[in-house]
N, C-alpha and C positions, 0 to 999 in steps of 0.2 A: 541825427547820427553823428554829426560833426562834434557836438558837445561831448558825446561818449568818447570819441577819438581823442579830443583834447584832454578829457579826464584821464584817459589811459596814459597819455604822454606825461601828465603831471604826476600820476601815481608811480609810473616807471621811474621818472626822474628822482622822486623822493626816496623810493625803496633802494634804487641803485646807489644813490649818494650815501644813504645810511649804511648799506652793506660794505661799501668801499671804505667808509670812515671807520666802521666797527671792526671789520675783518680783513680789510685790505684787498678786497676783490669784489667783482660784480659777478654773481653766480649765474650759471646757465639756467637754473630753475627760476630765476627772475626774468631774464631776457627772452628766453625761448617762448614762454606762453604769451608774452606781449607781442612778439613778432607774429605768432600764429593768429592772435587776436586781431592784429592789424590787417593781415591778409583776409581774414573772415569778414570783419566789419566793412572793409573797403569793397569786398566782393558783394556783400549785401546791399551796400549803398549804391554802387555804380556798376555792378556786374563784372564782366570781363575787364573792362577799362579800370575799375577799382582794384581788381586782383593784380593787373599788370602794373598799376601804380605802386602797390605794396611790394610786388616782386622786384620792381625797378629800385626801390629803396634798399631791399636786401642786396641786390646786385651791386649798387654803388658802395654799400658797406663792405661787401666782399672785395671789391676793387681797392678800397682803402686798406683792407687787411693785406692784400698782395703788395701794395705800395709800401706799407709800414714794414712788412717782412723784408722787402728788398732793401729799404733804407736802414734797417737795423732796429726794429722794435721801438718805433717812435711812440706808438700807442700799444697798450697791453691788450691781450685777447678779450678780456671782459669789457674794456672800453669800446673796442670795435663791435662786439656783439650788442652793446648798448646802442651804439649808433645804428646798427642794422635794425634793431627793434624800433627805434625812432623812425627810420626810413620805411619800415613795413607799415607803421601806423599813419604816417603823413606824407610819404613819398620821398624821392631822391633830392628834390630841391630843398625840402625841409631839412633833411639830413645834412646837406652841405652848409646851409645857413646855421644850423645848430652847432656844427663843427667849427665854423668860423667864429661865432660868438663864444663858444666854449674855449677855443684856442686863445682868444683875447683874455678871457677871464682866467684861464689856467696860467697864461704867461704872467699876468698881473699877480696871481697867487704865488707863483714861483719867485718872482722878483722880490715881493714883500717878504717871503720866508727867507730868501737868501740874504737880503739886507739885514733882517733881524738877527740872523745867525752869523753874519760877517763872512759869507761864503760867495758873494756875487763875483768878485774878480777871479777867484780860483776856478769857479764853475765855468765862466766864459772862456778862460784860457784852455781848460780841458775840453770844452765843447768845440772850440776852434780847432784844436789839435785833432779831435775825432773827425770833424768835417773835412779837414785837409787830408788826413790819411785816407778817408773814404773816396774823396774826389781824385786823389792821386792813384787810387786802385791798390794801395799798399795793404789796407786792412778794412774789413767790413766795419761800418759805423754801428755802434751800439750805444744808444743814449744812456743806458745804465752805466756803461764804462766811462762815459764822458762826465758823469756826475758823481760816481762812487768815490773817486780819489779826492773830491772836494768835500767829503762828508755829507753825502746825499741825505736829504730829508725827503721821505716819501710823501708825495702829494696825492691825496685821493681825487684823481682826475674826474671821476664820475660826478663830483660836485660841480666842476666847471662845465662838463658836458650837459648835465641836467639843467643848470642855470641857462646855458646856451639854448637848450630846447625851449625852456619857458619863455625866454626873451623872444625867440623866434615866433612862438605862438602869439605873444602880445603884439609884436611888430606887424605880423600878418593880419591880425585883427584890426589894427589901427589904419592899415593901408587900404 
């Protein structure tokens, strides 16, 4: 059963990366079935404990959505739902590791793109201003606002999150 769950993570990562690259979003019709599949397969494999594992993954993803909303759209809705589906398939610990690896990959992608387009200094200046204004309580932080003025280049973040999930699968297997 674990191989089926791994295959589902891999399929979800690839499909979400493709849709984000092609259409600029991760669709609900991609994430929702995988989340339900995760709940079902975990329930079949481990009964109530498996169901609660998947539900915990959904819950942690929902918590990330709340946090992201509070901090000002750090992650898009499709990215959050992608993480929730990963959590339903493999549990909350997996979701958090996939997010950590995905953040490292996404940050690297952003720096490379910003360097190639000559936007890095301007982007950090605008990001610093947005963080200062949010921490001072003057204005809500919106990551889109922090990057738009510097000629934002949209990054298909589902690629980074999908790679983060795949790396998490490999690392868990090796340990």
